C-alpha positions as CSV (number, residue, x, y, z in Angstrom):
1,M,134.3,-78.0,43.6
2,D,131.1,-80.2,43.3
3,K,132.2,-83.9,42.2
4,R,130.0,-86.2,40.0
5,V,130.5,-89.7,37.6
6,T,128.5,-90.2,35.0
7,I,127.0,-93.9,35.0
8,L,126.0,-95.6,31.3
9,L,123.9,-98.1,32.2
10,P,123.0,-101.3,30.0
11,N,119.7,-99.6,29.0
12,G,121.7,-96.9,27.9
13,R,120.7,-94.4,29.8
14,R,122.9,-92.4,31.7
15,Q,122.8,-91.5,35.5
16,N,124.8,-88.9,37.1
17,V,126.0,-89.6,40.9
18,S,127.5,-87.0,42.8
19,V,130.3,-88.4,44.8
20,T,132.8,-87.0,47.2
21,A,136.5,-87.6,48.0
22,N,135.9,-90.7,50.3
23,M,133.2,-92.5,48.9
24,T,134.0,-95.5,47.5
25,L,133.2,-97.0,43.6
26,L,130.8,-99.5,45.0
27,E,128.8,-97.1,46.9
28,I,129.0,-95.2,43.8
29,L,127.6,-98.5,41.7
30,E,125.0,-99.3,44.4
31,T,123.5,-95.7,44.3
32,A,123.3,-96.3,40.4
33,C,121.7,-99.6,40.6
34,S,119.3,-98.4,43.3
35,K,117.8,-95.6,41.2
36,H,117.2,-97.9,38.0
37,G,116.4,-101.5,39.8
38,Y,119.5,-103.4,39.1
39,D,121.4,-105.5,41.4
40,A,124.9,-103.9,42.2
41,E,126.1,-107.5,43.3
42,E,125.8,-108.9,39.7
43,H,127.0,-105.6,38.0
44,C,130.4,-104.3,37.6
45,L,132.0,-100.7,36.6
46,K,134.4,-100.0,33.6
47,F,136.7,-97.0,32.5
48,H,138.0,-96.9,29.3
49,N,136.9,-101.1,28.6
50,K,138.8,-101.7,32.0
51,V,137.2,-103.0,34.8
52,V,137.4,-100.7,37.9
53,G,138.3,-102.2,41.7
54,L,135.3,-101.4,43.7
55,T,137.1,-101.3,47.0
56,Q,139.0,-98.2,46.5
57,Q,138.0,-94.9,47.4
58,F,137.1,-92.5,44.7
59,R,140.5,-90.3,45.6
60,F,142.4,-93.1,45.1
61,S,140.9,-94.5,41.9
62,G,142.8,-92.2,39.3
63,L,139.3,-91.6,37.8
64,P,139.0,-87.7,36.5
65,N,135.7,-85.2,37.6
66,N,133.0,-85.9,35.4
67,C,134.0,-89.2,33.9
68,V,131.7,-91.4,32.3
69,L,131.7,-95.1,33.8
70,E,130.0,-98.1,32.0
71,M,127.9,-100.5,34.2
72,E,127.9,-104.1,32.7
73,P,126.5,-107.2,34.1
74,T,129.3,-109.7,35.5
75,E,129.5,-113.0,34.5
76,K,128.8,-114.4,38.0
77,R,127.5,-112.9,41.1
78,R,129.6,-111.2,43.6
79,T,129.7,-113.0,46.8
80,L,131.3,-111.6,50.4
81,S,133.7,-113.5,52.3
82,N,135.2,-113.1,55.6
83,V,138.1,-110.5,55.7
84,L,140.6,-110.0,58.4
85,V,140.6,-106.8,60.2
86,C,143.5,-105.7,62.3
87,V,143.3,-102.5,64.9
88,Q,146.1,-101.0,66.3
89,L,145.8,-99.0,69.4
90,N,147.9,-96.0,70.7
91,D,150.5,-97.7,72.3
92,G,151.5,-99.7,69.4
93,S,149.8,-102.9,70.2
94,R,147.7,-104.6,67.2
95,Q,144.5,-106.8,67.6
96,Q,143.0,-108.9,64.9
97,A,140.1,-111.1,63.9
98,D,138.1,-112.3,60.9
99,F,134.7,-110.5,60.0
100,S,131.8,-109.7,57.5
101,P,131.9,-107.0,55.5
102,N,128.4,-106.4,56.4
103,D,129.4,-105.9,60.2
104,T,129.9,-102.5,61.7
105,V,132.9,-100.7,62.3
106,W,131.9,-100.7,66.3
107,Q,131.1,-104.8,66.2
108,V,135.1,-104.8,65.4
109,V,136.5,-102.2,68.1
110,H,134.0,-103.6,70.6
111,K,135.2,-107.4,70.1
112,L,138.8,-106.3,69.6
113,C,139.1,-103.4,72.1
114,E,136.6,-103.7,74.6
115,S,138.5,-102.6,77.2
116,Q,140.5,-99.8,75.8
117,V,137.7,-98.3,74.4
118,K,135.5,-97.6,77.3
119,G,138.7,-95.4,78.7
120,Y,138.5,-93.3,75.5
121,D,135.8,-90.1,75.5
122,S,136.2,-89.8,71.9
123,P,137.1,-92.8,70.0
124,V,138.1,-92.4,66.2
125,I,138.9,-94.9,64.1
126,I,141.0,-94.2,61.4
127,Y,141.1,-96.5,57.9
128,M,143.4,-95.1,55.0
129,R,141.8,-91.4,54.6
130,S,138.7,-91.9,56.4
131,E,137.7,-91.0,59.8
132,V,134.8,-92.5,61.9
133,I,134.4,-90.5,64.6
134,G,132.4,-91.5,67.8
135,Q,130.1,-94.7,69.0
136,D,126.8,-93.1,66.8
137,Q,128.8,-93.2,63.5
138,M,130.6,-96.6,64.1
139,R,127.3,-98.2,64.3
140,Q,125.8,-96.8,61.2
141,T,129.4,-97.3,59.2
142,T,129.9,-101.0,58.1
143,L,132.9,-102.1,56.3
144,K,131.5,-102.7,53.1
145,S,130.9,-99.0,52.9
146,L,134.8,-98.6,53.3
147,G,135.4,-100.8,50.7
148,I,136.6,-103.8,52.7
149,L,135.3,-106.3,50.7
150,E,137.8,-109.0,50.7
151,G,141.5,-109.8,52.2
152,R,143.1,-108.0,55.0
153,A,142.6,-104.5,56.5
154,M,144.5,-102.1,58.6
155,M,142.9,-99.0,60.9
156,R,143.9,-97.5,63.7
157,L,142.2,-96.8,67.0
158,I,143.0,-93.4,68.5
159,D,141.1,-91.2,71.5
160,K,140.8,-87.5,70.0
161,K,138.5,-84.9,69.8
162,P,136.9,-84.1,66.4
163,E,138.1,-80.3,66.7
164,D,142.1,-82.0,67.4
165,L,141.6,-84.1,63.9
166,K,141.9,-81.0,61.8
167,T,145.6,-80.5,63.3
168,Q,148.1,-82.2,61.0
169,A,151.0,-83.7,62.9
170,N,154.9,-83.7,62.0
171,V,154.4,-80.8,59.2
172,Y,157.7,-79.3,58.4
173,K,157.7,-75.5,59.5
174,A,159.8,-73.4,57.6
175,P,162.0,-71.0,59.5
176,A,161.4,-67.5,59.7
177,P,163.6,-65.6,57.3
178,K,166.7,-63.8,58.3
179,P,166.7,-60.2,57.8
180,P,169.2,-59.0,55.7
181,V,172.5,-57.4,56.7
182,D,173.9,-54.6,55.3
183,N,177.4,-54.2,55.3
184,D,179.3,-52.4,52.6
185,D,182.5,-53.5,53.1
186,Q,181.5,-57.2,52.2
187,P,180.5,-57.7,48.7
188,S,177.1,-59.8,48.5
189,T,178.5,-61.4,45.2
190,S,181.3,-63.4,47.1
191,R,182.4,-66.9,46.2
192,S,181.2,-67.7,49.8
193,A,177.7,-66.6,49.7
194,M,177.3,-68.2,46.1
195,A,178.2,-71.2,47.6
196,A,175.9,-71.2,50.5
197,G,173.3,-70.3,48.2
198,G,174.0,-72.8,45.8
199,S,173.5,-75.7,48.3
200,G,170.5,-75.0,49.7
201,G,168.6,-76.8,47.0
202,G,166.7,-74.4,44.9
203,G,167.4,-76.1,41.6
204,G,169.8,-74.0,40.2
205,F,172.9,-74.5,38.9
206,A,176.4,-74.8,39.6
207,L,179.0,-72.2,39.2
208,T,182.4,-73.6,38.9
209,S,185.8,-71.9,39.2
210,N,186.4,-72.2,35.4
211,M,182.9,-70.4,34.6
212,I,184.1,-67.6,37.0
213,K,187.3,-67.1,35.4
214,N,185.8,-66.8,31.9
215,L,183.3,-64.5,33.2
216,K,186.0,-62.4,34.8
217,R,188.0,-62.1,31.2
218,T,184.5,-61.5,29.2
219,A,183.2,-59.0,31.6
220,P,182.8,-55.7,31.4
221,E,184.6,-53.5,33.7
222,E,182.9,-51.5,36.5
223,N,183.0,-48.0,37.2
224,A,184.2,-47.2,41.1
225,S,181.0,-46.1,42.9
226,G,183.1,-43.6,44.9
227,S,186.0,-41.8,45.3
228,E,189.0,-43.6,47.6
229,P,190.1,-41.3,50.6
230,A,193.6,-40.4,49.7
231,K,196.6,-41.3,51.3
232,T,199.5,-39.1,53.1
233,S,202.2,-41.4,52.5
234,D,203.5,-41.4,48.4
235,K,204.2,-45.5,49.0
236,S,200.6,-46.2,49.7
237,N,199.6,-44.2,46.7
238,Q,202.0,-46.3,44.8
239,E,200.6,-49.8,45.7
240,Q,196.9,-48.5,45.0
241,Q,197.9,-47.6,41.2
242,P,196.3,-50.6,39.3
243,Q,198.6,-52.4,37.8
244,P,198.2,-53.0,33.6
245,E,196.2,-56.1,32.9
246,A,197.5,-58.8,30.4
247,P,196.2,-59.4,27.3
248,N,192.9,-61.0,27.0
249,Y,193.0,-64.4,24.5
250,D,190.3,-66.6,25.9
251,W,189.9,-69.7,24.1
252,G,187.3,-71.0,26.8
253,S,188.1,-73.7,29.4
254,G,185.1,-76.3,28.5
255,S,186.0,-79.9,29.0
256,G,185.1,-81.0,25.4
257,Y,186.7,-80.7,21.9
258,S,184.6,-77.6,20.8
259,M,186.5,-74.2,22.3
260,H,184.9,-70.7,22.6
261,Q,183.8,-69.3,19.0
262,P,185.5,-65.7,18.9
263,A,182.7,-62.7,18.8
264,G,183.9,-61.3,15.4
265,R,186.4,-59.8,13.8
266,K,185.4,-56.3,14.5
267,Q,186.1,-57.7,18.6
268,E,189.5,-58.6,17.4
269,E,190.5,-55.5,15.7
270,N,189.0,-53.6,19.3
271,E,191.5,-56.2,21.6
272,A,194.5,-55.6,19.0
273,E,194.0,-51.8,19.3
274,E,193.9,-52.1,23.1
275,N,197.2,-54.4,23.5
276,A,199.1,-52.4,21.0
277,S,200.6,-50.4,24.1
278,R,201.1,-53.6,25.9
279,P,204.3,-55.7,25.0
280,P,203.6,-58.7,22.9
281,P,203.9,-62.2,24.7
282,V,207.0,-64.4,23.8
283,V,206.2,-66.4,21.2
284,N,208.5,-69.4,19.1
285,V,207.2,-70.8,16.4
286,I,208.5,-74.0,15.6
287,G,207.1,-75.1,12.3
288,P,204.8,-74.2,9.3
289,R,201.5,-73.6,9.9
290,Q,202.2,-71.2,12.9
291,A,202.7,-74.2,14.9
292,V,203.5,-73.5,18.8
293,L,203.9,-75.6,21.6
294,F,202.7,-75.0,25.2
295,S,202.5,-76.7,28.2
296,L,199.1,-77.1,30.3
297,D,201.1,-77.7,33.9
298,A,202.5,-74.2,33.6
299,T,199.2,-72.7,32.6
300,Q,197.7,-74.3,36.0
301,K,200.4,-72.8,37.8
302,Q,199.6,-69.1,36.7
303,A,195.7,-69.9,37.3
304,D,196.7,-70.9,40.9
305,D,198.4,-67.5,41.6
306,L,194.9,-65.7,41.2
307,P,193.7,-64.0,44.3
308,D,190.5,-64.8,46.2
309,S,189.1,-61.5,45.0
310,F,189.2,-62.5,41.2
311,F,186.3,-65.0,41.8
312,D,184.2,-62.1,43.6
313,L,181.1,-62.5,41.0
314,T,179.7,-59.0,39.9
315,V,176.0,-58.0,38.9
316,N,177.4,-58.0,35.4
317,D,178.6,-61.5,35.8
318,L,175.3,-63.0,36.6
319,K,173.7,-61.0,34.1
320,M,175.7,-62.7,31.6
321,V,175.5,-66.2,33.0
322,L,171.3,-65.7,32.8
323,R,171.5,-64.1,29.9
324,D,173.2,-67.7,27.9
325,L,170.9,-70.0,30.5
326,K,168.2,-68.0,29.0
327,R,169.5,-68.6,24.7
328,T,170.4,-72.4,25.6
329,S,166.8,-73.1,27.1
330,S,164.7,-71.3,24.8
331,G,166.7,-72.6,21.8
332,D,165.9,-76.2,23.1
333,D,162.0,-75.1,23.7
334,D,161.1,-73.4,20.3
335,A,163.3,-75.8,18.2
336,P,160.5,-77.5,15.2
337,L,160.7,-81.0,14.6
338,L,162.6,-81.7,11.3
339,T,162.7,-84.6,9.1
340,A,165.6,-86.4,8.2
341,K,166.4,-84.3,5.0
342,L,165.9,-81.0,6.8
343,R,168.4,-81.5,9.4
344,E,170.8,-82.3,6.9
345,L,169.7,-79.2,4.9
346,E,170.1,-77.2,7.9
347,R,173.6,-78.8,8.5
348,Q,174.6,-77.8,5.1
349,K,173.4,-74.5,5.8
350,T,175.1,-74.1,8.7
351,M,178.4,-75.5,6.8
352,L,178.1,-72.4,4.6
353,A,177.6,-70.1,6.9
354,K,181.1,-70.9,8.7
355,L,182.6,-71.4,5.3
356,N,181.6,-67.7,4.5
357,Q,182.6,-66.7,7.9
358,Y,186.0,-68.3,8.9
359,K,188.7,-68.6,6.3
360,D,190.9,-70.8,8.7
361,C,190.5,-73.2,11.7
362,V,192.9,-73.7,14.7
363,L,193.5,-77.1,16.0
364,R,194.8,-78.1,19.5
365,I,196.2,-81.5,19.5
366,Q,196.7,-82.3,22.7
367,F,199.1,-85.1,24.3
368,P,199.0,-87.4,27.2
369,D,202.0,-85.8,29.2
370,R,199.7,-82.2,28.6
371,F,201.8,-80.6,26.1
372,V,199.6,-78.8,23.7
373,L,200.5,-78.7,19.7
374,Q,198.6,-75.7,17.8
375,G,198.4,-75.1,14.3
376,I,196.5,-73.3,11.6
377,F,194.5,-75.1,8.8
378,K,191.8,-74.6,6.2
379,P,188.1,-75.8,6.9
380,H,187.8,-77.9,3.7
381,E,191.5,-79.7,4.6
382,P,190.9,-83.2,5.8
383,L,192.0,-84.8,9.0
384,T,194.9,-86.5,7.1
385,K,196.9,-82.9,7.1
386,V,196.3,-82.7,10.6
387,E,197.8,-86.0,11.3
388,E,200.6,-85.6,8.7
389,F,201.6,-82.1,10.6
390,V,201.4,-83.7,14.0
391,R,203.9,-86.4,12.8
392,E,206.5,-84.1,12.1
393,F,206.9,-83.2,15.7
394,L,206.6,-86.7,17.3
395,A,209.7,-88.3,19.2
396,Q,208.7,-91.2,17.5
397,P,207.2,-90.7,14.0
398,G,207.4,-94.3,12.6
399,E,204.2,-95.4,15.3
400,K,200.8,-95.2,14.1
401,F,198.2,-93.1,16.2
402,H,195.2,-91.9,16.1
403,L,193.5,-88.2,16.9
404,F,190.3,-88.6,18.9
405,T,187.7,-86.4,21.3
406,I,186.4,-86.4,24.6
407,P,183.6,-87.1,26.4
408,P,183.1,-89.6,24.9
409,K,186.0,-91.1,23.3
410,K,185.3,-90.7,19.8
411,V,188.1,-91.7,17.1
412,L,188.1,-89.2,14.1
413,P,188.0,-90.8,10.9
414,S,191.0,-89.4,8.2
415,N,188.7,-88.9,5.3
416,E,186.6,-86.4,6.8
417,T,187.2,-82.6,6.5
418,L,187.3,-79.9,9.7
419,L,183.8,-78.3,8.5
420,E,182.4,-82.1,8.5
421,L,183.9,-82.9,12.2
422,N,182.5,-79.4,13.3
423,F,186.3,-78.2,14.3
424,V,185.7,-74.5,12.7
425,P,186.5,-72.1,13.5
426,N,188.7,-73.8,16.7
427,A,188.8,-77.4,18.6
428,I,190.9,-79.7,21.1
429,V,191.5,-83.3,19.7
430,H,193.5,-85.6,21.7
431,F,196.7,-87.5,20.3
432,G,197.3,-91.7,21.0
433,F,199.2,-94.1,19.8
434,L,197.8,-97.4,18.8
435,K,200.2,-99.6,21.3
436,D,198.9,-98.8,24.8
437,S,202.3,-99.3,25.7
438,L,203.5,-96.2,24.3
439,N,200.8,-93.6,25.8
440,A,202.3,-93.8,29.7
441,V,202.5,-90.2,30.8
442,S,206.1,-90.9,31.7
443,N,207.4,-91.0,28.0
444,R,208.0,-88.1,25.6
445,F,205.6,-87.5,22.7
446,V,207.4,-84.3,21.2
447,K,210.9,-84.1,19.8
448,E,213.2,-82.8,22.9
449,R,214.1,-79.9,20.7
450,Y,210.3,-78.3,20.5
451,V,210.1,-78.9,24.1
452,E,213.0,-76.6,24.6
453,Q,211.3,-74.1,22.6
454,L,208.0,-73.8,24.9
455,T,205.9,-71.0,24.4
456,S,202.8,-69.9,27.1
457,E,199.3,-70.3,26.7
458,E,198.7,-66.4,26.3
459,G,201.2,-66.7,23.3
460,A,199.3,-69.4,21.8
461,H,196.4,-66.9,21.6
462,Y,198.2,-64.0,20.8
463,V,199.4,-66.0,17.5
464,V,196.0,-67.0,16.3
465,Q,195.0,-63.2,17.2
466,K,197.8,-61.5,15.1
467,Y,197.5,-64.1,12.1
468,R,193.9,-63.4,11.9
469,L,194.6,-59.6,12.1
470,T,197.1,-60.0,9.9
471,R,195.4,-61.6,7.1
472,A,192.1,-59.4,7.4
473,T,194.6,-56.7,6.6
474,S,195.6,-58.0,3.6
475,V,191.7,-59.2,2.5
476,G,190.5,-55.6,3.1
477,S,193.4,-53.8,1.2
478,N,192.9,-56.2,-1.7
């Protein structure tokens, strides 16, 4: 594509000048001045009222194509001074001397590298991105035409044919793609394959073990594509019979205080019907508000017993991940700019929608010794009710404490409601004494008699599900 610039002359006329990528701005100025009788040494070029450097090439000037440059007279005439030119040879040695900008490139080469250039069949001078090939072109090219007007300049002298200059050196060649291996016995979405693909620098996202666990818990079951060959031994048939899965009570495993929101009342009812034939987990209610206590250490031990096949990703798992990522990205891009009043109005609308959908709030208070206390509250209740609830189970109820969320650590105000704190329908908060010496992990935070009545994490999920299902049934009957 042809490039050109428009020069706005002092007399009000416009002059279009065709330019090349290696053309200096000084040549553009001289071309415009020669057509209208101006002296280039007494004028300069401006772009958006800023003086541009005449020594730089058009490709490095940052000027757009078809731009308009203003030519204005300078306060004093521009004078030429000697420049220090350094020439680097193939062996790495360098020769330098002072030259006038009106000297040709051949004069520089002949003075600094006379003995070396005699052995060259096709000498080439490279300055920036400009290439001066052969003695004839060197005799016609001056330092001024290359933009060397003052200061210092560095050139390279090489011996190459013009056709060899088109071959670029040190270019990365991508390896040929390997043919896909057709192996039906090895799943293509295994954990090792995903790890190898994620480390290739493709700019994707990392799949953590917690994310894979959640996907496995929520992904729909896939039907087997083929029938297993019949075994002759009764013992092998008994081993192949699938064991009934444990009930699914997933709250998510995020590191923040917000927890996974349930999909809705209908899903809870369906899960309850599926789990009706299974024995309920052991639950020990230790106080009001359906209070239960469980340990995260026991949960971690159970999670470590999962087989490697549990982490194999399926097509449905990847579809769910991509769906969630698309929802998140589209929500951020399409979000309109709102004023403070509109943001407050949207926040109130969200709070009203939560009040209409959720009639209770499930809170989990995590202690430094990794014990978790769970209770059910109303959305309109203040945080002081939660503090009173926690104080009943403390081994040192007289000590002052505070509740906070992480990350980052934010101490929760006691006068705000759970709805205002965005704890509806469920959340995780952390416990800490005001005295740092009492927050040691070796200390006991909950009374010993409650520690002896621990409930599993699965039982804590079961308590919430049973409470909400019973409440929904009672409301429907009324």
